[in-house]
C-alpha positions in Angstrom: -203.5 13.9 133.7 -203.1 11.0 136.1 -200.8 10.8 139.1 -198.6 7.8 139.7 -197.1 7.2 143.2 -193.8 5.3 143.6 -193.4 3.9 147.1 -189.8 3.1 148.2 -188.0 2.1 151.4 -184.3 2.6 150.7 -181.9 4.5 148.4 -183.6 7.9 148.0 -180.9 9.1 145.6 -181.7 6.2 143.2 -185.4 7.0 143.5 -184.7 10.6 142.5 -182.9 9.4 139.4 -185.8 7.1 138.7 -188.2 10.0 138.9 -186.1 11.9 136.4 -186.2 8.9 134.0 -190.0 8.7 134.2 -190.3 12.4 133.6 -188.3 12.0 130.4 -190.1 8.8 129.5 -193.5 10.4 129.7 -192.5 13.4 127.7 -191.0 11.2 125.0 -193.9 8.8 124.8 -196.5 11.6 125.3 -198.0 9.9 128.3 -200.4 12.0 130.5 -198.8 10.9 133.7 -197.2 12.7 136.7 -194.8 10.7 138.8 -194.3 11.2 142.6 -192.4 9.3 145.2 -193.1 8.7 148.9 -191.1 6.7 151.5 -192.5 3.8 153.5 -191.3 4.0 157.1 -192.5 2.1 160.2 -195.7 0.8 158.7 -196.9 3.9 156.9 -196.3 6.1 153.9 -194.8 9.5 154.8 -196.4 12.8 153.8 -193.2 14.1 152.3 -193.3 13.7 148.6 -190.7 13.9 145.8 -191.4 15.0 142.3 -189.6 16.5 139.2 -190.4 19.9 138.1 -190.5 21.1 134.5 -186.8 22.1 134.7 -185.9 18.5 135.8 -185.1 19.6 139.3 -186.1 17.4 142.2 -188.6 19.1 144.5 -190.2 18.2 147.8 -193.7 18.9 148.9 -196.2 17.4 151.4 -199.2 15.5 150.2 -201.3 13.9 153.0 -204.2 12.7 151.0 -203.4 9.6 149.0 -206.7 9.8 147.1 -205.1 12.1 144.5 -203.0 9.1 143.2 -204.5 6.9 140.5 -201.7 4.3 140.2 -198.8 3.1 142.3 -195.8 0.8 142.2 -193.4 -0.4 144.8 -189.6 -0.2 144.3 -186.3 -0.3 146.2 -187.2 -2.2 149.4 -185.0 -3.5 152.1 -183.8 -6.8 150.6 -183.8 -8.6 153.9 -187.6 -8.1 154.2 -188.5 -7.5 150.6 -191.4 -9.8 150.2 -192.9 -9.1 153.7 -192.8 -5.3 153.2 -194.1 -5.5 149.7 -197.1 -7.4 151.0 -197.6 -4.8 153.8 -197.5 -1.9 151.5 -199.8 -3.6 149.0 -202.4 -4.1 151.8 -201.9 -0.5 152.9 -202.6 0.8 149.3 -205.8 -1.4 149.0 -207.4 0.8 151.7 -207.1 3.8 149.3 -208.2 1.7 146.3 -205.1 2.8 144.4 -204.5 0.7 141.3 -201.1 -1.2 141.8 -198.9 -1.7 138.8 -196.9 -4.4 140.6 -199.5 -6.0 143.0 -198.1 -8.4 145.6 -199.6 -11.6 144.2 -198.1 -11.2 140.7 -194.9 -9.8 142.1 -194.5 -12.8 144.4 -195.1 -15.1 141.6 -192.5 -13.5 139.3 -190.0 -13.5 142.2 -190.1 -17.3 142.2 -187.5 -18.0 139.5 -188.3 -21.6 139.0 -192.1 -21.2 138.9 -191.8 -18.4 136.4 -189.5 -20.4 134.1 -191.7 -23.4 134.3 -194.8 -21.4 133.4 -193.2 -19.7 130.4 -191.7 -22.9 129.1 -195.2 -24.2 128.7 -195.8 -21.4 126.1 -192.7 -22.5 124.1 -190.5 -19.6 125.5 -186.8 -20.6 125.4 -185.6 -21.0 129.0 -182.6 -22.6 130.7 -183.1 -26.2 131.9 -183.3 -26.0 135.7 -183.9 -28.0 138.8 -185.6 -26.8 142.0 -184.3 -28.0 145.4 -185.9 -27.5 148.8 -184.5 -28.2 152.2 -186.7 -31.2 152.5 -184.9 -32.7 149.5 -181.5 -32.7 151.1 -181.5 -36.5 151.8 -181.5 -37.1 148.0 -179.6 -34.0 147.1 -176.5 -35.6 145.7 -178.5 -38.1 143.7 -180.9 -35.5 142.2 -178.2 -33.0 141.4 -175.9 -35.5 139.8 -178.7 -36.8 137.6 -179.6 -33.3 136.5 -175.9 -32.3 135.7 -175.2 -35.5 133.8 -178.3 -35.1 131.6 -177.4 -31.5 130.4 -175.2 -30.8 127.4 -174.0 -27.4 128.7 -170.5 -26.8 130.0 -171.6 -24.7 133.0 -174.3 -24.2 135.7 -175.5 -21.4 137.9 -176.4 -22.0 141.5 -178.7 -19.3 143.1 -181.5 -18.8 145.6 -184.9 -19.3 144.1 -185.8 -15.8 145.4 -183.6 -12.8 145.5 -181.9 -10.5 143.0 -178.8 -8.8 141.9 -176.4 -11.8 142.1 -176.2 -12.3 145.8 -175.5 -16.0 146.7 -175.2 -16.7 143.0 -172.4 -19.0 141.9 -171.1 -20.5 138.7 -169.5 -23.9 138.2 -168.1 -25.5 135.0 -169.0 -29.1 134.4 -165.3 -29.9 134.8 -165.2 -28.2 138.2 -168.2 -30.2 139.3 -166.8 -33.5 138.2 -163.5 -32.8 140.0 -165.1 -31.6 143.2 -168.7 -32.6 143.4 -168.8 -32.3 147.2 -167.9 -28.6 147.0 -171.0 -28.0 144.7 -173.2 -29.8 147.3 -171.6 -27.6 150.1 -172.4 -24.5 148.2 -176.1 -25.6 147.7 -176.4 -26.4 151.4 -175.1 -23.0 152.3 -178.2 -21.5 150.8 -180.8 -24.2 151.5 -181.5 -23.4 155.2 -182.7 -19.9 154.2 -184.6 -20.7 151.0 -184.9 -23.1 148.1 -182.1 -23.3 145.4 -182.4 -23.3 141.7 -179.7 -24.8 139.5 -179.8 -23.5 135.9 -177.8 -24.6 132.9 -175.7 -22.0 131.2 -177.3 -20.6 128.0 -176.4 -17.8 125.6 -173.5 -17.7 123.1 -173.2 -14.0 122.5 -170.4 -12.3 124.4 -168.8 -8.9 124.9 -165.1 -8.5 123.9 -163.0 -5.4 123.7 -159.5 -5.4 122.4 -158.4 -2.7 125.0 -159.7 -5.1 127.7 -158.6 -8.4 126.2 -157.2 -9.6 129.5 -160.9 -9.9 130.6 -161.6 -12.2 127.7 -165.1 -12.9 126.1 -167.5 -11.7 128.8 -171.0 -12.8 129.5 -173.8 -10.4 128.6 -177.4 -10.2 129.9 -180.0 -7.7 128.5 -182.4 -6.2 131.0 -185.5 -4.7 129.5 -187.9 -2.4 131.2 -191.5 -3.2 130.4 -194.4 -0.9 131.3 -198.1 -1.3 130.4 -200.3 1.8 130.4 -203.8 1.7 129.0 -203.7 -0.6 126.1 -200.1 0.1 125.1 -197.0 -1.8 126.2 -193.6 -0.1 126.3 -190.8 -2.5 126.1 -188.0 -0.8 124.2 -185.8 0.5 127.1 -182.9 -1.6 128.2 -179.3 -1.9 129.3 -176.6 -4.5 129.0 -175.0 -6.2 132.1 -171.4 -7.3 131.4 -169.5 -9.7 133.6 -166.2 -8.7 135.0 -164.3 -11.4 133.1 -164.8 -14.6 131.2 -163.8 -16.8 134.2 -166.7 -15.5 136.3 -169.7 -15.3 134.0 -172.0 -13.5 136.5 -173.1 -10.1 135.2 -174.4 -8.6 138.4 -172.6 -5.5 139.7 -172.6 -7.3 143.1 -170.1 -9.8 141.4 -168.0 -7.1 139.7 -170.2 -6.7 136.5 -171.0 -3.4 135.0 -173.8 -1.7 133.1 -173.4 -0.5 129.5 -175.9 0.9 126.9 -176.3 -0.4 123.4 -174.0 2.2 121.8 -171.2 1.1 124.1 -171.8 -2.6 123.3 -172.9 -2.8 119.6 -169.4 -2.9 118.1 -168.0 -5.4 120.6 -170.4 -8.4 120.3 -169.2 -11.8 119.3 -170.9 -15.2 119.1 -169.3 -18.5 119.9 -169.1 -21.3 117.3 -167.2 -24.3 118.6 -163.9 -23.0 119.9 -164.0 -19.8 117.8 -165.7 -16.4 118.1 -167.1 -14.5 115.3 -168.4 -10.9 115.1 -172.1 -10.5 115.7 -173.8 -7.5 114.2 -177.2 -6.7 115.8 -179.5 -5.7 113.0 -182.8 -3.7 113.2 -184.6 -7.0 112.5 -182.9 -8.5 115.5 -184.1 -5.6 117.7 -187.6 -6.0 116.4 -187.5 -9.7 117.1 -186.2 -9.2 120.7 -188.8 -6.6 121.6 -191.6 -8.7 120.1 -190.4 -11.6 122.2 -190.2 -9.4 125.4 -193.8 -8.3 125.0 -194.8 -12.0 124.3 -193.1 -13.1 127.5 -194.9 -10.4 129.5 -198.3 -11.4 128.0 -197.7 -15.1 128.8 -196.5 -14.4 132.3 -199.8 -12.5 133.1 -202.0 -15.1 131.5 -204.3 -16.6 134.1 -203.2 -14.2 136.9 -206.0 -12.4 138.8 -203.7 -9.4 139.5 -201.7 -8.5 136.4 -198.1 -7.3 136.5 -198.0 -3.9 134.7 -194.4 -3.0 135.3 -191.1 -5.0 135.6 -187.6 -5.8 134.4 -187.1 -8.8 132.1 -183.6 -10.4 131.8 -182.7 -12.3 128.7 -179.8 -14.0 127.0 -179.1 -14.2 123.2 -178.1 -17.2 121.1 -177.3 -17.2 117.5 -176.2 -19.9 115.0 -174.8 -17.4 112.5 -178.3 -16.7 111.1 -181.2 -17.3 113.4 -181.5 -15.5 116.8 -182.9 -17.1 119.9 -184.1 -15.1 123.0 -183.6 -17.0 126.2 -185.7 -15.8 129.2 -183.9 -15.7 132.6 -185.9 -13.7 135.1 -188.8 -11.2 135.6 -188.2 -8.7 138.4 -191.3 -6.9 139.6 -189.1 -4.3 141.4 -186.4 -3.8 138.8 -183.2 -2.0 139.7 -181.2 0.0 137.2 -184.1 2.0 135.9 -182.0 5.1 135.9 -179.5 3.3 133.6 -182.0 2.5 130.8 -181.5 3.6 127.3 -183.8 3.5 124.2 -183.1 0.2 122.4 -185.3 0.5 119.2 -187.6 3.1 117.6 -190.8 1.1 117.6 -192.2 -1.2 120.2 -194.9 -3.5 118.8 -198.2 -3.8 120.6 -199.2 -6.9 122.4 
């Protein structure tokens, strides 16, 4: 039996739910792993340790010696200092020669939205067309953004920080809104640029969530977040949840922007795909599920290709597109410190090996 240490900084209640998920996960997948959690505080890992007993109760004990832990991963950090603290914790763990499932180098790479998209595009993974803007580009900002917008066929664009998660400083503009008030788009970009680079992405995906009882909200954007975990030679990628936007006018699915999380059972009878101006019912078949999971594992494999420190755990966000027959999986992001682990649900019975 191996011991895995989860290191966190904030939101202990979330971490307790995550521990319960992993307890269930290991029992279901018959994995010889015990999960523990310790808090990072003022430059060190505390002795107090959380774990889940056999009755699924959260217990607390003290473990001073970190040598008993074989693996580790870092989760739930202060977002203001997320990258800095991940690096500090990673260096701290190296002293104890604990194998890190989300080492800093790979985590920092995946946190770079544009760089990750560009890498995966080279492997023929479907990704949104995007443009990367740094503060030094501001003198040609209008020219470069206008050129990018004009060359895209999509009717909408997302503006967001190149780093960061969960929808903060993320905005959506239709092409019509941009044409009518281009200066406001530039102002929005400039409000982010002093702090960090901006990525503009075309809107992709044509499968939506619609519920008759909530028809006032319209056809709402969906994003699928898959949890992926590699242990030994096996990759587990069949746990996910659906993020649903609050309404069709604001197609941002993050709970920070009013979105909510649903599982597949709640969603499966309310999926529709857009064809022209019409919407048609979309039924997700087992073959679709198998295709999606296969693509998820492929994305994970291609992301790690060429990296010295491999990412072994993460959350992959995707969109879906269908033409009535063929299904496309559109990659959005790979989060090395995924939130919502406690909301995951089993998506399919079998996860193919990489």
